[in-house]
Structure formats: structure tokens, C-alpha cells
TIZAMAR-132424 format. One record per residue: y, z, x of N, C-alpha, C, O, CB in turn; residue in three letters. Coordinates in steps of 0.02 Angstrom, whole numbers, plus 32768, in hexadecimal, padded with zeros to 4 digits. Glycine has a CB too. Layout:
<recs>
YZXYZXYZXYZXYZXALA ...
</recs>
This chain:
<recs>
385A2DEECACF381A2DC9CACD38192DA9CB1937F62DC4CB4438182D8BCA8AUNK 38462D68CB2938472D3BCB60384E2D5DCB9E382E2D4BCBCF387B2D0DCB59UNK 38742D89CB9F38752DC0CBF038402DCDCBF138212DADCC1B389D2E09CBFBUNK 381C2DFBCBCD37E92E12CBD937972DD2CBF8376B2DE1CC2037E72E3BCB93UNK 379F2DA1CBDC37812D5FCBE537952D4CCC2037662D3BCC4437912D2DCBB6UNK 37DC2D48CC4237DF2D2CCC7237BF2D5FCCB637AB2D43CCE938242D14CC71UNK 37BE2D9ACCAF37C72DE3CCD637742DCECCE4375E2DC4CD1C37E42E3ECCA0UNK 37592DCCCCBA37062DC0CCCA36F72D83CCF236C52D7ECD1536D92DB6CC84UNK 37312D49CCE8370C2D0CCCEE37312D04CD3937162CDFCD6237162CCCCCACUNK 37612D1DCD46377F2D29CD86377C2D70CDA537B12D8ECDAB37C32D18CD7FUNK 37342D97CDC037372DD0CDD237412DE5CE3537472E15CE5B36F72DE6CDACUNK 373F2D9ACE3337552DA9CE8D37A62D86CE9437BB2D56CE7337102D71CED4UNK 37C72DA9CEC438112D83CED037F22D27CF0237C32D13CF2438562DCFCF19UNK 38292D12CEEA37F92CDECF22380B2CC0CF5A37FE2C86CF6637E32CA6CF08UNK 38312CEECF8738272D03CFC837D82D07CFD337B22CDCCFEA384E2D47CFD4UNK 37C72D4ECFBB377B2D6DCFBC37442D28CFB237122D23CFD637712DADCF70UNK 37502D01CF8A37292CC3CF7637222CA1CFA136E92C8ACFA1373E2C9ECF49UNK 37542C89CFDF37792C77D00F37462C83D052372C2C55D07237BE2CA1D00CUNK 373E2CCED05F37262CE3D0A036ED2CD9D09036C72CC2D0BB37322D24D0BCUNK 36CE2CEAD03C367D2CE5D03B36552CA1D04736192CA0D05436672CFACFF7UNK 36832C60D03F36822C30D047367C2C19D098364D2BF4D0A536AF2C22D023UNK 369F2C27D0C1369F2C35D11236762C45D124365C2C29D15436C12C5BD12FUNK 36512C94D0FB361D2C98D11935D62C8BD10C35A32C96D12C36212CC2D125UNK 35E92C5ED0AF35962C4ED0C2358C2C0FD0F935542C07D11335692C35D075UNK 35D62BD4D10F35C12BA8D140359D2BBAD174357D2B8BD18E35EF2B8ED156UNK 35922C16D19E357F2C08D1D735812C55D1E0359B2C71D1B035A72BD3D204UNK 35692C84D21835782CAED22335B72CB7D267359B2CB3D29E35402CC4D221UNK 35FA2CC2D26B361B2CC6D2A236482C80D297367B2C72D2B735E82CCDD2E5UNK 362B2C57D26136662C0FD26936432BECD29C36692BC2D2B636C22C1FD287UNK 36002BECD2BA35D82BBCD2DA35DD2B82D2C235D72B7ED285359C2BCBD2DCUNK 35EA2B3BD2F135C42AF5D2B9358E2B04D2A235662B32D2AE35AF2AACD2D8UNK 358F2AD2D27935512AC7D25E35302AA7D25E34F62AB2D24A35492AC7D23CUNK 354F2A59D27D35262A17D28935072A23D2DC35212A46D307356129C8D280UNK 34D32A01D2E334BD29F8D34434F329DED36734F529FBD39D347929BBD35BUNK 351E29B5D362355029A6D37A359229C6D39435A929BDD3CC35562987D35BUNK 35AD29EDD36535C72A1BD36635B62A43D3A235DB2A4BD3D235C02A32D331UNK 357C2A5CD39B355F2AABD3C135472A95D3F835462AB9D42A351F2ADCD39BUNK 352C2A49D3F8352C2A1CD45035802A2DD474358B2A53D4A2352329A5D441UNK 35AE2A05D45135F72A02D46536182A5BD48536402A66D4B2362629E4D414UNK 35F62A89D45C36102ACCD46E35F12AE3D48E35FF2B1ED495361B2AF5D448UNK 35BC2ACDD4B3357B2AF0D4E3358A2ABCD524356A2AC1D55835162AE5D4B9UNK 35B42A94D51D35C62A61D54D35FC2A78D56935FA2A86D5A535D02A21D535UNK 363C2A81D542366F2AB4D56136602AF4D575366B2B0BD5AD36A02AC0D537UNK 364A2B0BD54F36372B5ED57E360E2B57D5BF361B2B7AD5F035FF2B9AD54CUNK 35D72B22D5BE35BA2AFDD61635E72AF6D65035E32B12D68635A32AA9D612UNK 362A2AB9D630366B2AB5D65B36842AF1D66D36862AFED6A936A12A93D63AUNK 36992B1DD64136C52B5DD64236962B70D68A36AD2B71D6C336C12B9CD5EEUNK 366E2B78D67E36412BB4D6A0362F2B91D6E836142BADD71835F22BCAD66EUNK 36462B4AD6E336202B35D73836792B48D74836872B7BD76735F02AC0D751UNK 36B42B18D72F36D52B35D73D37012B6CD76D371F2B60D7A236C92B34D725UNK 36FB2BB2D74436F42BF7D75A36BA2BF1D79236CC2C1BD7BB36E12C2CD71AUNK 36862BD8D7A636412BD9D7D8367B2BB8D81436902BD3D84735E62B9BD7BAUNK 36862B83D7FE36A82B63D83C36D62B6AD85736E42B51D88E36B12B35D83DUNK 37042B99D82B37442BD4D84637302C00D88337412C08D8BD37552C11D806UNK 370A2C16D85C36EE2C61D88C36CE2C48D8B436D92C6AD8E636BD2C9DD86DUNK 369C2C0DD8C836712BF1D90C36BE2BEDD93836D22C16D96236392B90D8FFUNK 36E92BA2D91E370C2B98D946374D2BDCD96337702BC0D98D37212B5BD928UNK 37632C24D95C377E2C4FD94C37522C6ED991376D2C81D9C5377E2C65D8FFUNK 37132C6DD98536E62C9FD9AA36E52C6EDA0336E42C81DA3D36832CA8D976UNK 36E72C36D9E836EB2C17DA11370E2C16DA5036F82C1CDA8936F12BFAD9FBUNK 376B2C08DA2D378F2C26DA3F379D2C5FDA6B37C62C67DA9837982C28DA1EUNK 37782C7DDA5837A02CE7DA79377F2CDADAC137A72CF7DAE7376C2D58DA43UNK 37552CC3DAE2373C2CD1DB1F37852CA1DB2D37B82CC1DB3A36E12CBADB39UNK 37892C52DB2A37BE2C28DB4D38162C59DB4C38402C5BDB7837C02BD0DB1AUNK 38172C78DB0B385C2CAEDB0E385B2CD2DB4038882CCDDB6A38642CE2DAD7UNK 38202D04DB4838192D44DB6738312D2CDBC338582D43DBEC37BB2D66DB56UNK 37FC2CF0DBC237FC2CC2DC1538452CCCDC11385D2D04DC1837DD2C5CDC1FUNK 38742C89DC0438CB2C93DC0138F02CB0DC0C39262CAADC2A38E52C95DBE2UNK 38CE2CE4DBEB39032D2CDBF438EC2D4EDC3539142D73DC5138F92D6EDBAEUNK 38B02D43DC4E389C2D64DC7438B82D54DCBF38C32D79DCEF385E2D62DC67UNK 38BF2D06DCB438DC2CC2DCE2391A2CEBDCDF392B2D09DD1238DD2C63DCBFUNK 39402CF1DCA539932CFCDCBC399F2D38DCCC39D62D42DCE739CA2CEEDC89UNK 396B2D7DDCC039782DB0DCF4396F2DABDD3C39912DCBDD6439582DE0DCE5UNK 39392D7EDD4F39332D82DD9439542D6ADD9439792D9BDD8A390A2D77DDBBUNK 39912D20DD9939B92CFADDC339FE2D29DDB83A2D2D1BDDDE39BD2CA4DDADUNK 3A082D5EDD873A4C2D91DD893A342DAFDDC33A5F2DC3DDEA3A5F2DCCDD44UNK 39EA2DB9DDD739DF2DEEDE0039F22DDBDE4D3A162DF3DE7839952E04DDF7UNK 39D02DAFDE4939DB2D6ADE9F3A202D7ADEA13A342D9EDECF39CD2CF6DE96UNK 3A4A2D63DE723A932D5EDE703ABA2D95DE8B3AF12D95DEA63AA92D54DE30UNK 3A942DC3DE7E3AD12E08DE7B3AA52E28DEBD3AB32E60DED03AD62E4CDE1CUNK 3A732E05DEDD3A5F2E2EDF183A902DF6DF513AB52E04DF7F39F82E35DF25UNK 3A7E2DB9DF373AA72D9CDF6D3AF12DABDF693B0D2DBCDF9D3A9D2D52DF6EUNK 3B112DA9DF393B6B2DCFDF483B5E2DFEDF6A3B8E2E0EDF8D3B9F2DF1DF07UNK 3B212E2ADF743B352E78DF823B2C2E68DFD23B3F2E8EDFFE3AFC2EC1DF5AUNK 3B0D2E2CDFDD3AE62E15E0153B472DFEE0523B672E0EE0843A9D2DBADFF0UNK 3B452DD7E01D3B9D2DAEE02E3BD62DCEE0233C082DB1E00F3BB22D6FE002UNK 3BD52E14E0303C062E5AE0193BF62E6CE05F3C242E64E0873BED2E9CDFCEUNK 3BB52E86E0793BA32EA7E0B03BAE2E7AE0E83BC22E8EE11E3B612EC1E0ACUNK 3BA02E3DE0DA3BCA2DFCE1123C052E06E1203C182E16E1583BD32DB2E0F7UNK 3C2E2DFCE0EB3C792E05E0EB3C892E54E1043CC32E59E1173C982DF7E099UNK 3C6E2E80E1073C882EA8E1193C6F2EC9E16D3C8F2EF4E18B3C852ECBE0DFUNK 3C302EA9E1843C452E9FE1CF3C502E74E1E23C4C2E76E21F3C272EABE1F9UNK 3C652E34E1C93CC02DF5E1EE3CE42E2CE1ED3CE82E47E2243CF82DA2E1AEUNK 3D052E4EE1B83D2C2E76E1DA3D402EA7E2033D762EB2E2203D372E7EE1CAUNK 3D042EC9E2013CD62EF8E2413CF72ECDE29E3D1C2EDEE2CC3C562EDFE22DUNK 3CC52E87E28B3CD42E59E2D03D192E57E2D23D2E2E60E30B3CB92E08E2D2UNK 3D432E4FE2A73D912E27E2AE3DBB2E60E2D13DDE2E5FE3043DBC2E0FE259UNK 3DA32EA3E2953DD12EE5E2DA3DC32EE4E3053DF02EEAE32F3DD22F2DE2E0UNK 3D902EDFE3173D772EE0E35E3D842EBFE3843D812ED6E3BD3D462EDDE369UNK 3D962E7FE37B3DBE2E4EE3A83DFC2E4CE3A33E1C2E2CE3CD3DAE2E10E3A0UNK 3E1A2E68E3753E692E6BE3703E6B2EA1E3AD3E892E93E3E03E8F2E87E31AUNK 3E4D2EDAE3A63E522F1FE3C03E4F2EF7E4113E7D2EF9E43B3E092F61E3A4UNK 3E1C2EDBE4163DFC2EABE4613E4C2E86E4753E592E8CE4B13DA92E56E446UNK 3E822E60E44B3E912E38E4753ED02E5BE4743EFC2E3DE4943E882DEFE46AUNK 3EE52E9CE4553F232EBAE47B3F192EC4E4AA3F322EABE4DC3F412EEDE46DUNK 3ED62F06E4A03EDC2F18E4EE3EE32ED9E5253F142ECFE54A3E972F40E501UNK 3EB32EBAE5223EB62E7FE54F3F072E5AE55C3F132E35E58B3E812E49E52DUNK 3F2E2E6AE5303F772E5CE5453FA42E96E5673FDE2E92E5793F9C2E46E506UNK 3F7F2EC3E5693FAE2F0BE57A3FCD2F29E54C3FFF2F47E55E3FE42F04E5A6UNK 3FBE2F2BE50A3FD22F4FE4D93FBE2F8AE4E63F962F93E5143FC02F3BE4A0UNK 3FDD2FCDE4B73FB23014E49B3F88300BE4763F8B3014E4393FD13046E479UNK 3F5B2FF9E4953F252FE6E4473F1B301FE4133F0B3018E3D83ECD2FD3E45DUNK 3F293067E43E3F263090E4083F4730B2E3CB3F3630CDE3963F1930ACE41CUNK 3F97309CE3FE3FCA30A3E3CB3FE1306DE3AD40153079E38E3FFD30C0E3E1UNK 3FC23015E3A83FC32FE4E3893F8F2FEAE3593F962FCBE3253FC32FB0E3B0UNK 3F5D300CE3623F233020E3363F423054E2FA3F393055E2BD3EE53047E368UNK 3F623074E31C3F7730C2E2DA3FB2309AE2B23FB030AEE2783FA63129E309UNK 3FD2307CE2B640223063E2A640033038E27740013043E23B405B303AE2E8UNK 3FE52FFCE2993FBC2FC5E26D3F7B2FDCE2323F5E2FB6E20B3F962F94E2A9UNK 3F703026E23A3F3A3035E2003EEC3013E21B3EB93009E1FA3F58300AE1ACUNK 3EF73008E2583EA12FEAE26A3E6F301DE27E3E32301EE2743E9D2FB3E2AEUNK 3E8C303FE2963E593087E2A03E6530BBE2773E9930BDE2563E5E30ABE2E6UNK 3E2D30F5E2733E3A311DE2563E62315AE26B3E54316EE2A33E0E3122E244UNK 3E9A3184E2443EA131ADE26A3E9B31F5E2523E7031FBE2273ED4319EE285UNK 3EBB322CE2613EB13274E2383EF1328CE2763F04327AE2AE3E4932A7E238UNK 3F0532C0E23F3F3F32F5E27D3F643315E21C3F6632F9E1E63F9F32A6E2D6UNK 3F763352E2323FBB3379E1F93FBB3367E1BA3F853377E1A1400A3366E208UNK 3FDD334EE19740053337E1404001335BE11C40053398E1203FF03302E114UNK 3FEF3320E0CF3FFC3355E0AB3FB93323E07D3FA032EEE090405A336BE08DUNK 3FA63356E02C3F683337E00A3F9D3324DFC03FBC3354DFAA3F16337ADFFEUNK 3FA332F0DFA53FD132EEDF643F9232E0DF253F6332B9DF2E401732A4DF6BUNK 3F9832F3DF063F7632CFDECE3F8632D4DE8A3F983304DE693F3B32DDDECEUNK 3F7A3288DE773FA9327BDE283F763253DE033F523222DE0E3FFF3244DE2DUNK 3F85328BDDC43F3D326FDD973F623260DD543F9C3274DD4F3EF332B4DD89UNK 3F46323DDD1F3F5D3238DCED3F5A326FDCC03F3832A2DCCA3F493208DCD9UNK 3F823263DC873FA1329EDC663F6732AEDC3D3F44327CDC343FE93291DC3CUNK 3F5032E4DC213EFD32F7DC093F0432DCDBDA3EC932E3DBC83EDB333FDBFBUNK 3F1E32BBDBAB3F0D32A2DB673F0F324DDB793EFD3226DB4C3F4B32C1DB24UNK 3F263233DBB83F0731F1DBC53ECF31E5DBD53EBD31ABDBCC3F1D31D4DBEAUNK 3EA23211DBEF3E4F321FDBFC3E31323FDBC63DFA325BDBCC3E3E324EDC3AUNK 3E51323EDB913E25324EDB513DF1321CDB353E0E31F0DB153E533259DB19UNK 3DA63213DB363D9431E7DB193D82319ADB4D3D61316DDB333DC831E6DAE4UNK 3D933195DB823D733180DBC83D4C3196DBF83D243170DC133D933177DBE7UNK 3D5131D8DC0A3D1D31D9DC453D4F31E1DC973D3931EDDCCF3CE93181DC3FUNK 3DAC31D0DC7C3DB231F2DCB53DC93199DCC43DF73190DCEC3D673226DCDDUNK 3DAC3162DCA73DAD3126DCBF3DF830F7DCA83DF130DDDC713D683107DCA5UNK 3E3230EBDCC33E5B30D2DC9A3E5F3086DC753E883072DC4D3E8B30DDDCBBUNK 3E0A3054DC9D3DFE3021DC643DEB3026DC2D3DEB2FF5DC083DDC2FFCDC6DUNK 3DDC3055DC1D3DB83085DBD13DC630A8DBAE3DA530BADB7E3D9030A7DBCFUNK 3E1130C3DBC53E4630F3DBB33E7430CADB6A3E943096DB723E7E30FFDC04UNK 3E6F30E4DB373EA930B0DB013EAF30FADAC33E8C312BDAB53E723043DACFUNK 3EEE30DBDAAC3EF8310ADA773F353124DA933F4B3145DA643EBC3141DA68UNK 3F65312ADACA3F933150DAEE3FB2313CDB083FA33124DB3F3F883172DB0EUNK 3FE6313BDAF44019312FDB2B4027312BDB5B40133151DB874033313EDB31UNK 406130E4DB66405030D1DBB640643119DC054055311EDC40408F307EDBC3UNK 4087313CDBDA40B33171DC04408E31A0DC1A409831CDDC4440E93193DBE1UNK 4057318EDBF0402031E2DC1A3FFC31CBDC433FE031F4DC673FE13216DBE7UNK 3FED3186DC4F3FC93163DC893FFF3176DCC3403B3186DCBF3FBC3108DC7CUNK 3FC8316BDD0A3FFC3162DD2E3FF73116DD4A3FC330F8DD3F3FFE3198DD62UNK 402630F9DD6B402830A3DD6540373092DDA8405030C1DDC64067307DDD2EUNK 40313064DDC64046303ADDFC40753040DE104075304ADE4D40453007DDF8UNK 40B0303EDDF440DA304DDE0D41023089DE174139308FDE3140EC302EDDFFUNK 40C930C8DDEF40D5310FDE1E40DA3118DE574106312FDE7A40AF3138DE1CUNK 409230FADE66405C3102DEA7409C30DEDEDC40AB30F2DF143FF930C9DE9FUNK 40B630AEDEBE40DA3078DF03410B30B9DF0A410F30D9DF3E410D3013DEEDUNK 412B30C9DED5415F310ADEE94140313BDF0A41693144DF374181312FDEAEUNK 4119315EDF12410C3188DF2440F0317FDF8040FE31A2DFB040E6319FDEEEUNK 40C0313BDF7B40CB311EDFC641053125DFF741093139E03140CA30DEDFC1UNK 41403105DFB8416B30F1DFD14187312EDFED41963132E029418D30CBDFAAUNK 418D315DDFC341C13197DFD6419731B8E01241B731D4E04041D331D2DF8FUNK 415231B6E012413431E7E049414B31BAE09C415631D7E0D140C931F0E038UNK 414E3173E092415A315EE0D7419F316BE0E041AF3176E11B41483114E0E5UNK 41C6316EE0BA42073177E0DC421931C3E0E9424D31DAE10142403156E0AEUNK 41E731E1E0D741D23236E0D841DC3250E12841FE327EE13D41713244E0BDUNK 41AA3217E15341953215E18241513212E18F41383221E1C641AD3237E197UNK 412131F3E14240D931F4E15740CE31C7E19340FE31A1E19840AB31DDE11CUNK 40A431BEE1C0408C3197E1F140523167E1C5405B312BE1C5406E31C7E231UNK 4021317FE1A53FD93160E18A3FE13175E13E3FF931ABE12D3F8A3186E1B2UNK 3FD13152E11D3FCA316FE0D83F7A313CE0CC3F6D310FE0F3401F315CE098UNK 3F443151E0853F1E315BE07D3F0B3167E01E3F0F31A2E00F3F1D3183E0AFUNK 3EFB3141DFEE3F0E3150DFB43EA6313EDFA03E84310BDFA13F5F3117DF8FUNK 3E9B316EDF963E623179DF7E3E313164DFBE3DFE3149DFA73E5B3153DF3AUNK 3E303167DFF93DF43153E0323E203115E0533E1F3103E08E3D973135E00CUNK 3E5830EAE0023E6B309DE02B3E9D30A5E0543ECD30C3E03D3E85305EDFFEUNK 3EA0308EE09B3EC6308DE0CB3F01305EE0A63EFE3028E0873EA23075E10FUNK 3F453094E0BA3F7F305AE0AC3F953034E0E53F8B3058E1163FC13078E08FUNK 3FAB3002E0F53FC82FD0E12F3FF52FBEE11E400E2FCAE0E73FAB2F99E145UNK 40112F90E15A40692F66E12D40532F2FE117407F2F08E10640BA2F4AE162UNK 40162F1BE11040032EDCE0D73FEC2EECE0843FDA2EC5E0573FBD2EB2E0F8UNK 3FF62F3FE0843FBF2F4DE0493FF22F33E00E402C2F1FE0153FA12FACE040UNK 3FD22F3ADFDB3FDC2F43DF8B3FC72F81DF5E3F972FA7DF603FB82F0DDF6BUNK 3FFF2F7ADF363FF22FB3DF043FFA2F98DEBA402B2FACDE9C40292FF1DF10UNK 3FC72F64DE913FE12F42DE4B3FAE2F56DE2E3F7C2F6FDE483FF02EF2DE42UNK 3FBD2F46DDDC3F9B2F64DDBE3F6B2F32DD963F842EFADD923FC22F8FDD9EUNK 3F252F38DD733EFF2EFCDD5A3EF72F3ADD133EE32F74DD0D3EA82ED6DD93UNK 3F102F10DCED3F0C2F42DCA63F222F89DCB73F562F96DCD53EB92F4ADC85UNK 3EF82FB5DCA23F0F2FF4DC9F3EF33015DCED3F01304FDCFD3EF23019DC54UNK 3EC82FE7DD183EBE2FF9DD533EED2FECDD9B3F002FB5DDB03E882FE1DD56UNK 3EF73029DDB93F22301CDE033EF42FF6DE383EB93007DE423F3B306BDE2CUNK 3F0A2FCEDE503EF02FA3DE7B3F0E2FB7DED13F4A2FB6DEDC3F062F57DE5BUNK 3EEF2FC3DEF23F052FCBDF3F3EDC2FA2DF773EA22FA9DF8A3EFD301ADF52UNK 3F152F6CDF903EE72F37DFAC3EB72F1BDF7A3E812F13DF983EBE2F52DFE7UNK 3EB12F05DF2F3E832EFBDF0E3E452F16DF043E0F2EFDDEF63E802ED4DF17UNK 3E552F43DF0B3DFE2F75DF133E2B2FA8DECC3E682FB3DECF3DE02FB8DF8BUNK 3E042FBDDE9B3E302FD3DE653E1D3020DE713DED302EDE963E212FB0DE12UNK 3E3D304ADE563E393099DE6F3E3330A8DE223E413080DDF53E8730C4DEA1UNK 3E1530FBDE183E153126DDD73E333166DDE03E243189DE103DD13133DDBDUNK 3E553176DDBE3E7031C2DDC03E4631F1DDBD3E1631EBDD983E9A31D4DD90UNK 3E50322BDDE23E8C3235DE093E943212DE5C3E653203DE813E8F3285DE0DUNK 3EE13209DE6D3EEC31E9DE983F05321BDEDF3F3A323BDEE23F1831B7DE7BUNK 3ED8321ADF0B3EEA3251DF343F02321FDF643EEA31E6DF6A3EB0328ADF4CUNK 3F2E3233DF833F7B3217DFB33F6C324FDFFA3F6E328DE0003FE73231DF7BUNK 3F60321BE0233F48324EE0623F87322AE0A43F8731F0E0BA3ED7323EE07DUNK 3FAC3256E0B23FEB3233E0DB3FDF326BE1153FC832A4E10C40473232E0AFUNK 3FF03253E1483FDF325DE1A04035326DE1A6405E3249E18B3FB73202E1DCUNK 404632ACE1D1409632ACE1DB40813310E1E040553339E1D640DA327CE182UNK 40D43305E1FB40E03354E1E540D83383E1B941103396E1A64108335FE1E3UNK 40A533A5E199407433ABE16340AC33E9E12C409C33EFE0F1401633D0E18AUNK 40E1340BE14441133433E12E415E3414E1284183341EE0F84112346BE15AUNK 416C33F0E15D41A133BCE14E41A3337FE11041C73373E0E041A33399E18DUNK 415C335EE13441513323E0F5414D333BE0B8416D3319E090411032F9E0F8UNK 412F336EE09D412B338AE058417933B3E058417433E1E03140DD33C2E04CUNK 419D33B3E06841D433D7E055420B3394E04E422A3394E01841E63418E090UNK 42193365E07542343336E06F422A32FCE040425432D3E02C4232332BE09CUNK 41D43302E02D41C232CBDFF541E632DBDFB7420A32B9DF93417132C7DFE3UNK 41C9333CDFB441D6333DDF79422D3357DF4E4239335EDF12419C3366DF6BUNK 42573360DF88428A333BDF9242B33300DF8042EF3304DF7042823337DFB3UNK 429C32D9DF8342A13281DFA042BD3265DF4B42B63294DF244233324FDFC4UNK 42D33234DF2E42D5320EDEEE428B321DDEE1427B3253DEC842EE31BADEF0UNK 425631E8DEF5420831F9DEE841E83230DED541C93231DEA041E831F2DF16UNK 41EC3260DEFB41E3329BDEE741F932A9DEB141CE32B3DE8741F332BFDF09UNK 424632B1DE99425932CFDE544244328FDE1F423D329DDDE342B532E4DE50UNK 423C3254DE3442193222DDFC41D7324EDDEB41D03264DDB2420431CADE1DUNK 41A2325BDE1F416E326FDE04416B32ABDDF6413632C8DDEC41423261DE20UNK 41AF32CBDDF241AD3314DDD541AF32EFDD9D417F32DEDD7941E93354DDE4UNK 41F432E0DD9541F032C1DD2B41C532ADDD2441CB329EDCE9421D3285DD00UNK 41893299DD344154326DDD11412332A3DCFE40F8329EDCD24130322EDD43UNK 413132EADD3240FA3321DD1E412B333FDCE24113334DDCAB40E03361DD66UNK 416A3347DCF04172336EDCA041803353DC5A417E336CDC2241A7339ADCA0UNK 41903314DC7441A632E0DC21415932CEDC15414232E1DBDF41E63280DC2AUNK 413B32B7DC3240EF328ADC1B40B832B8DC234087329FDC0840D93242DC4FUNK 40AB32F5DC3E407B330FDC4D404532E2DC96400932ECDC9B405F3317DC04UNK 405932CADCAF404732B1DD01404732ECDD1F40763314DD21407E327BDD2BUNK 3FED32F5DD453FE23324DD563FF83309DDBA3FEA32D4DDD63F94333DDD33UNK 401B3341DDD340163341DE044012338CDE23401233C1DE0440403319DE14UNK 400C337FDE723FF333B1DE9A3FFF339FDEE83FEF3366DEF93FA833BBDE89UNK 401633C3DF0F402833B6DF56401A33F8DF7940203430DF604077339EDF5FUNK 400733E8DFB83FE6341ADFF23FE93401E0283FD833C7E0323FA0342EDFEDUNK 40053436E0633FF9341CE0A13FC23430E0BF3FA83466E0B240283426E0C7UNK 3FA133FAE0F93F5D3402E10C3F6033F6E1613F8333D0E1833F2A33CAE0DFUNK 3F2F3425E1733F2F3438E1C63F0F33FBE1DD3F1B33E6E2163F013483E1E1UNK 3EDF33D7E1AD3ED73398E1D43EB1336CE1A53E793377E18E3EB033A2E21BUNK 3ED93338E1993EC63308E17D3EA732BCE1933EC43294E1B73EF23307E163UNK 3E7232B6E17C3E5E3262E1963E5F3235E1703E3F3233E13C3E203254E1AFUNK 3E873208E1873E6B31AAE1643E50317FE18F3E573179E1CC3EAB3173E149UNK 3E2D315FE1663DF33124E17F3E1430E1E19A3E4430C6E17F3DC1310AE13AUNK 3E0230D2E1BA3E2C3083E1D83E323048E1893E13303FE1553DE3304FE22BUNK 3E623031E1A53E5A2FF5E14D3E3C2FCAE1553E2D2FB9E18E3E982FCBE129UNK 3E2C2FB1E12C3DCF2F7DE1243DD32F2EE1573DA72F0FE1753DBE2F53E0ABUNK 3E182F23E14F3E362F00E1833E7F2EE7E1953EAB2EE4E16A3E172ED4E182UNK 3E862EDBE1C33EDF2ED8E1D53ED42E82E1FF3EC62E76E23A3F072F32E223UNK 3EDF2E58E1CC3EF42E05E1E93F3C2DF9E1F43F662E04E1C73EDE2DC7E1B1UNK 3F462DEBE21B3F8E2DB5E21D3F852D61E2133F652D46E2413FB32DBBE270UNK 3F942D42E1EE3F882D02E1DD3FD42CDEE1FD3FD02CA2E20C3F762CFBE185UNK 40192D00E207403E2CCFE20440642CEDE25140682CC3E27E406B2CC6E1B4UNK 40812D35E26140962D46E28540792D44E2C2403C2D4AE2C840A62D6CE274UNK 40AE2D38E305409F2D17E33A40BF2D45E37640FC2D47E37440B82CCCE333UNK 409C2D72E3B540B92D8FE3E640FC2D58E40240FA2D1AE408407C2DA0E41BUNK 41342D85E40F41632D62E43341592D67E47C415A2D9BE49E41A32D77E421UNK 414B2D18E49641542D0EE4DD418E2D2DE51041902D4EE54441592CCDE4E1UNK 41BE2D0DE4DF42012D15E4FE42262D5EE50C420B2D8FE4F3422C2CF1E4D3UNK 425B2D67E52D42792DA6E54142B22D92E51842C22DC6E4FC42842DB8E594UNK 42DB2D60E505430C2D6DE4DF43192D1AE4B142F12CECE4AA434C2D8CE514UNK 43542D20E49D43592CF6E45743992CC4E47143CD2CD5E48C436E2D2FE404UNK 437D2C74E45A43A92C5CE48543DF2C41E44244142C25E44F43842C20E4C0UNK 
</recs>
């Protein structure tokens, strides 16, 4: 009987009783006193004020940021235009220097045409050979043929500066009288170097395929080069590493003049003998 009496006296669990008591205090647990309600209202107003001020500041700053961005873009464009103008001026001065050099040689009684051809200061044409050297097919995957963007392939699959140096030296040794690579005329002062995976000729980057034009006795030049040590070296690159090459004789090869041929140290000897 005591158990039945206890059940009848405590029909609700203690947790339900606590929940019912909290609900009796007010809906949603809102504070019942006026002071507490005023404090809550002040907090909400402060939060709304902070959000409003932040939004207003962001709106005010947006035009400033956009203006600074446009100013930066304009500055970049102006500097780029200035660089292009300077480059054009440099090219013009180079042409002027070349013309003055040819005039000086002519005034000293030198053979201007022969000197210009040998030095690379003038454009030339004549019979010769066309030699094309290109990276292996696997080396150009994913880079659109740009050696500075290719990756994930062994170095042996790309044409290197040392390879082009041997090609050019082999052509000179085989009887070439003038040589250009991708339209870049070579002179006695030219340098073939590397910058990363790119090949530089006189500090100008080239991209494959590398087209080498050489003026000379076409058939003889082709035969002598292919039988030379450098020609056999190029053939070994083709056989072992997939470097693509092709050589053909041409009836008329046209080579441009070198951008500039400036001698800074050497001077013409005026004496007829040595002591």
C-alpha cells in the first residue's frame, strides 16, 4: 500500500516538474523584471549598432579600394608603355650605331660589304642548309611546347644549350659562312646559354623547334656536318633520347642582320709590324 501511495503522490518525474516550473516563469525564459528587460534591449541595440556601423564603413571603403586598384592598374600600364618606348629607342640607337660603324669602315678604306657579312652586321642570303632540332615528343606534353612550362620529363628529352652549341660549332667547322637560330643572327660575340629550361641566344629566349639556317655550299655543308663529330652527336641524341632532327639543303637561305655589333676593346692596328 505504501508503494501505491508513493506513486499517487509523485505522479510526475522530478525533471518534468522542473521544466513546468521554468515554463511558469515566462515564455522563452525571458527576464521577468523591468531592469533585466531593459538590459537585454540595450544589448540588442548595441549589437545592431555595431553591425550597422561595420556595414557602413565597408560601403564607404569599397570605392576607395576600387579607386586604388584602378590607380595600380593604370600605373602598371604606364610603366609597360614606358618600357616599350625605351625598347624601341634602344633598337633605333642600335641601328644608328650599326650605320655609323659601316660608315667608319667605309671611310677607312675597308671593304664595307665583306666586313659587314663577316661580322654579321648586314643581312645575307645564298645557298645553304636548314637544320631543325626539336625536343622529344614526350617533353612537350602539357606545356604547349614552351620549355619553361614543361615538367615531369627527364632532362635528356629536351634540347639543351650545350646541344645547340655543338650544332652551331659543327656547322662553322663544316664551312658555314653565316648562321641564325630562330631568326637570331650569330656573330663572333654571340653566346648560347640557358635560363632554366629555356635556351638564350644573345640573352633572347627561344622556344622549340629550333630552326638553324646556315649559308654555305649546301650539299657539301650538309654532308660534312652529318659526318662530323657534332653531327654524329646530334644523331646519337635522336637515336637514344628521341630528339627530333631534320636537315635539308636550300637553294636560297636568307639571314637577318645581327641586332647590334659593338666592339668595345679591340682597336685597329696602325703599325705594319711588331717590335
